[in-house]
C-alpha positions in Angstrom: -52.7 5.5 -145.2 -52.4 7.5 -142.2 -49.7 6.6 -139.7 -50.8 6.1 -136.2 -49.6 8.8 -134.0 -46.6 8.0 -132.1 -47.4 7.7 -128.5 -46.2 10.7 -126.6 -43.2 9.9 -124.5 -43.9 9.2 -120.9 -42.9 12.1 -118.8 -39.8 11.2 -116.8 -40.2 10.9 -113.2 -38.7 13.9 -111.6 -35.3 13.2 -110.3 -35.2 13.2 -106.6 -33.3 16.1 -105.6 -30.7 15.3 -103.1 -31.9 16.4 -99.8 -29.4 18.5 -98.0 -27.9 16.7 -95.1 -28.9 18.3 -92.0 -25.9 19.9 -90.4 -25.1 18.5 -87.1 -24.8 21.4 -84.8 -22.6 20.6 -81.9 -23.8 21.7 -78.5 -21.8 24.6 -77.4 -19.0 23.5 -75.1 -19.6 24.8 -71.6 -17.3 27.5 -70.8 -14.9 26.3 -68.1 -15.5 27.8 -64.7 -12.6 29.8 -63.6 -10.7 27.8 -61.0 -10.7 29.2 -57.5 -7.2 30.3 -56.7 -5.5 27.7 -54.5 -5.0 28.8 -51.0 -1.4 28.8 -50.1 -1.0 26.7 -46.9 -0.2 29.2 -44.2 2.2 27.9 -41.6 0.3 27.1 -38.4 1.3 29.4 -35.6 3.0 27.6 -32.7 0.7 27.6 -29.7 2.1 29.8 -27.0 2.7 28.2 -23.6 0.1 29.6 -21.3 1.6 32.1 -19.0 1.6 31.0 -15.4 -0.4 33.4 -13.4 1.2 33.9 -10.1 -1.0 32.4 -7.5 -1.4 34.5 -4.5 0.3 32.9 -1.5 -2.2 31.8 1.1 -1.9 33.7 4.3 -1.0 31.5 7.2 -4.0 31.1 9.6 -3.7 33.2 12.6 -3.5 31.0 15.6 -4.4 32.4 18.9 -1.6 31.8 21.3 -2.5 29.1 23.8 -1.2 28.7 27.3 1.3 25.8 27.2 -0.2 22.6 28.6 1.6 20.9 31.4 2.7 17.6 30.1 2.1 14.8 32.5 5.3 12.9 32.9 4.8 9.2 32.9 6.1 7.4 35.8 9.4 5.8 34.6 9.5 2.1 34.8 12.8 0.6 36.1 15.0 -0.5 33.2 15.3 -4.3 33.1 18.7 -5.7 33.7 20.1 -7.4 30.7 22.4 -9.6 32.8 21.4 -9.4 36.5 24.5 -10.0 38.7 24.4 -13.0 40.9 23.6 -11.9 44.5 26.1 -12.8 47.2 23.3 -12.9 49.8 22.3 -16.2 51.3 18.5 -16.5 51.7 18.5 -20.0 53.2 17.8 -18.8 56.7 14.9 -16.7 55.5 13.4 -19.7 53.6 13.9 -22.1 56.5 12.2 -19.7 59.0 9.4 -18.9 56.6 8.5 -22.5 55.9 8.5 -23.3 59.6 6.0 -20.4 60.2 3.9 -21.6 57.3 3.7 -25.2 58.8 2.9 -23.9 62.3 -0.9 -23.8 62.5 -0.6 -21.5 65.6 0.8 -18.8 63.3 -1.9 -16.8 61.6 -2.5 -13.9 59.3 -3.7 -10.6 60.7 -3.6 -7.3 58.9 -1.2 -4.8 60.7 0.3 -7.5 63.0 4.0 -7.7 63.6 4.4 -11.2 65.0 5.4 -13.4 66.7 2.1 -15.2 66.3 0.3 -13.0 63.7 1.7 -11.5 60.6 0.5 -9.6 57.6 2.3 -10.0 54.2 5.0 -7.3 54.7 5.7 -8.0 58.4 6.2 -11.7 57.4 8.8 -10.8 54.7 10.5 -8.4 57.0 10.8 -11.0 59.8 12.0 -13.7 57.3 14.7 -11.6 55.7 16.0 -10.5 59.1 16.9 -14.1 59.6 19.4 -13.8 56.7 20.7 -10.4 58.0 18.7 -8.3 55.4 16.9 -5.3 56.8 13.6 -4.4 55.0 11.2 -1.5 55.7 7.8 -2.2 57.1 5.2 -1.8 54.2 4.9 -3.4 50.8 5.3 -0.1 49.0 8.4 0.8 51.1 10.0 -2.6 50.4 9.5 -2.2 46.6 10.9 1.3 46.7 13.9 0.4 48.8 14.9 -2.7 46.7 18.4 -1.9 45.3 17.6 -3.7 42.0 14.4 -4.0 40.0 14.2 -7.0 37.7 11.5 -8.2 35.2 9.6 -11.3 36.2 11.3 -13.1 33.3 14.6 -12.9 35.3 13.2 -13.9 38.7 15.6 -15.7 41.1 15.2 -17.3 44.5 15.0 -14.7 47.2 13.4 -12.0 45.0 10.3 -10.2 46.3 7.2 -10.0 44.0 4.5 -7.4 44.5 0.8 -6.8 43.8 -0.5 -3.4 42.7 -3.9 -2.3 41.6 -2.8 1.2 40.3 0.0 0.5 37.9 2.8 0.4 40.5 2.0 3.7 42.3 1.6 1.7 45.5 1.6 -2.0 46.5 -0.8 -4.0 48.7 0.9 -7.4 48.8 4.4 -8.9 48.8 5.6 -12.5 48.6 9.0 -14.3 48.6 9.9 -16.1 45.4 11.3 -19.6 46.2 12.1 -20.7 42.6 10.3 -23.2 40.4 7.3 -21.0 40.1 6.5 -21.1 43.9 6.1 -18.2 46.4 6.0 -18.1 50.2 3.6 -15.4 51.7 1.2 -14.4 54.4 -2.0 -14.4 52.2 -5.2 -13.4 54.1 -7.1 -14.4 57.3 -8.7 -17.4 55.5 -5.7 -18.8 53.8 -3.1 -17.9 56.4 0.6 -18.3 55.7 1.5 -20.8 53.0 3.5 -21.8 49.8 1.5 -21.4 46.6 2.2 -21.1 42.8 3.2 -17.7 41.7 0.3 -17.6 39.3 -2.1 -17.4 42.3 -0.8 -13.9 43.1 -3.3 -11.4 41.8 -2.3 -8.1 40.0 1.3 -9.1 39.8 3.6 -6.2 39.1 5.9 -6.8 36.1 9.0 -6.0 38.2 10.4 -7.7 41.3 12.6 -6.3 44.0 16.0 -7.8 44.7 18.0 -7.2 47.9 
């Protein structure tokens, strides 16, 4: 009997050959950049103070010489008395006569008249003061100039003469006798005649009175 042929052995599966592991190639490291050399801190130079440039001196302006102007000297006002001495004169006779004339309707004002029936302001004061033995010049301006003492109106006393001026005291056009208590006795004008009135009625009153 013939033996059945042995089956041929199955071919072995080929062994898997180990695949070579791929080599991990590292990326090339970047070459470091050369560091820039550090700048050494240079010391800051101190700022120099600016040199002062000499400024040219300005030339003084040339002024043409002028002829000196004549200075107008102001008219000196009389200095007020701080303590006016009491007058030894007695004006009672002058007051009594002046009041008598003022109350006599026959006695009138007339410019330039010297009495005994007509008077202007300065001839009236001249005549009244003569009754007390006091001699006065004729006009108002002369009576102010001849007064031995000038006093401010704030220091008025009985018997002082007050004056009116329209030009700052260069001359005077009216004069009156101060009786005290804000009253004056004077020859006023043709319409008003000779009378006693308040001092405030006197126009253009000069700030200084005359005392004899």
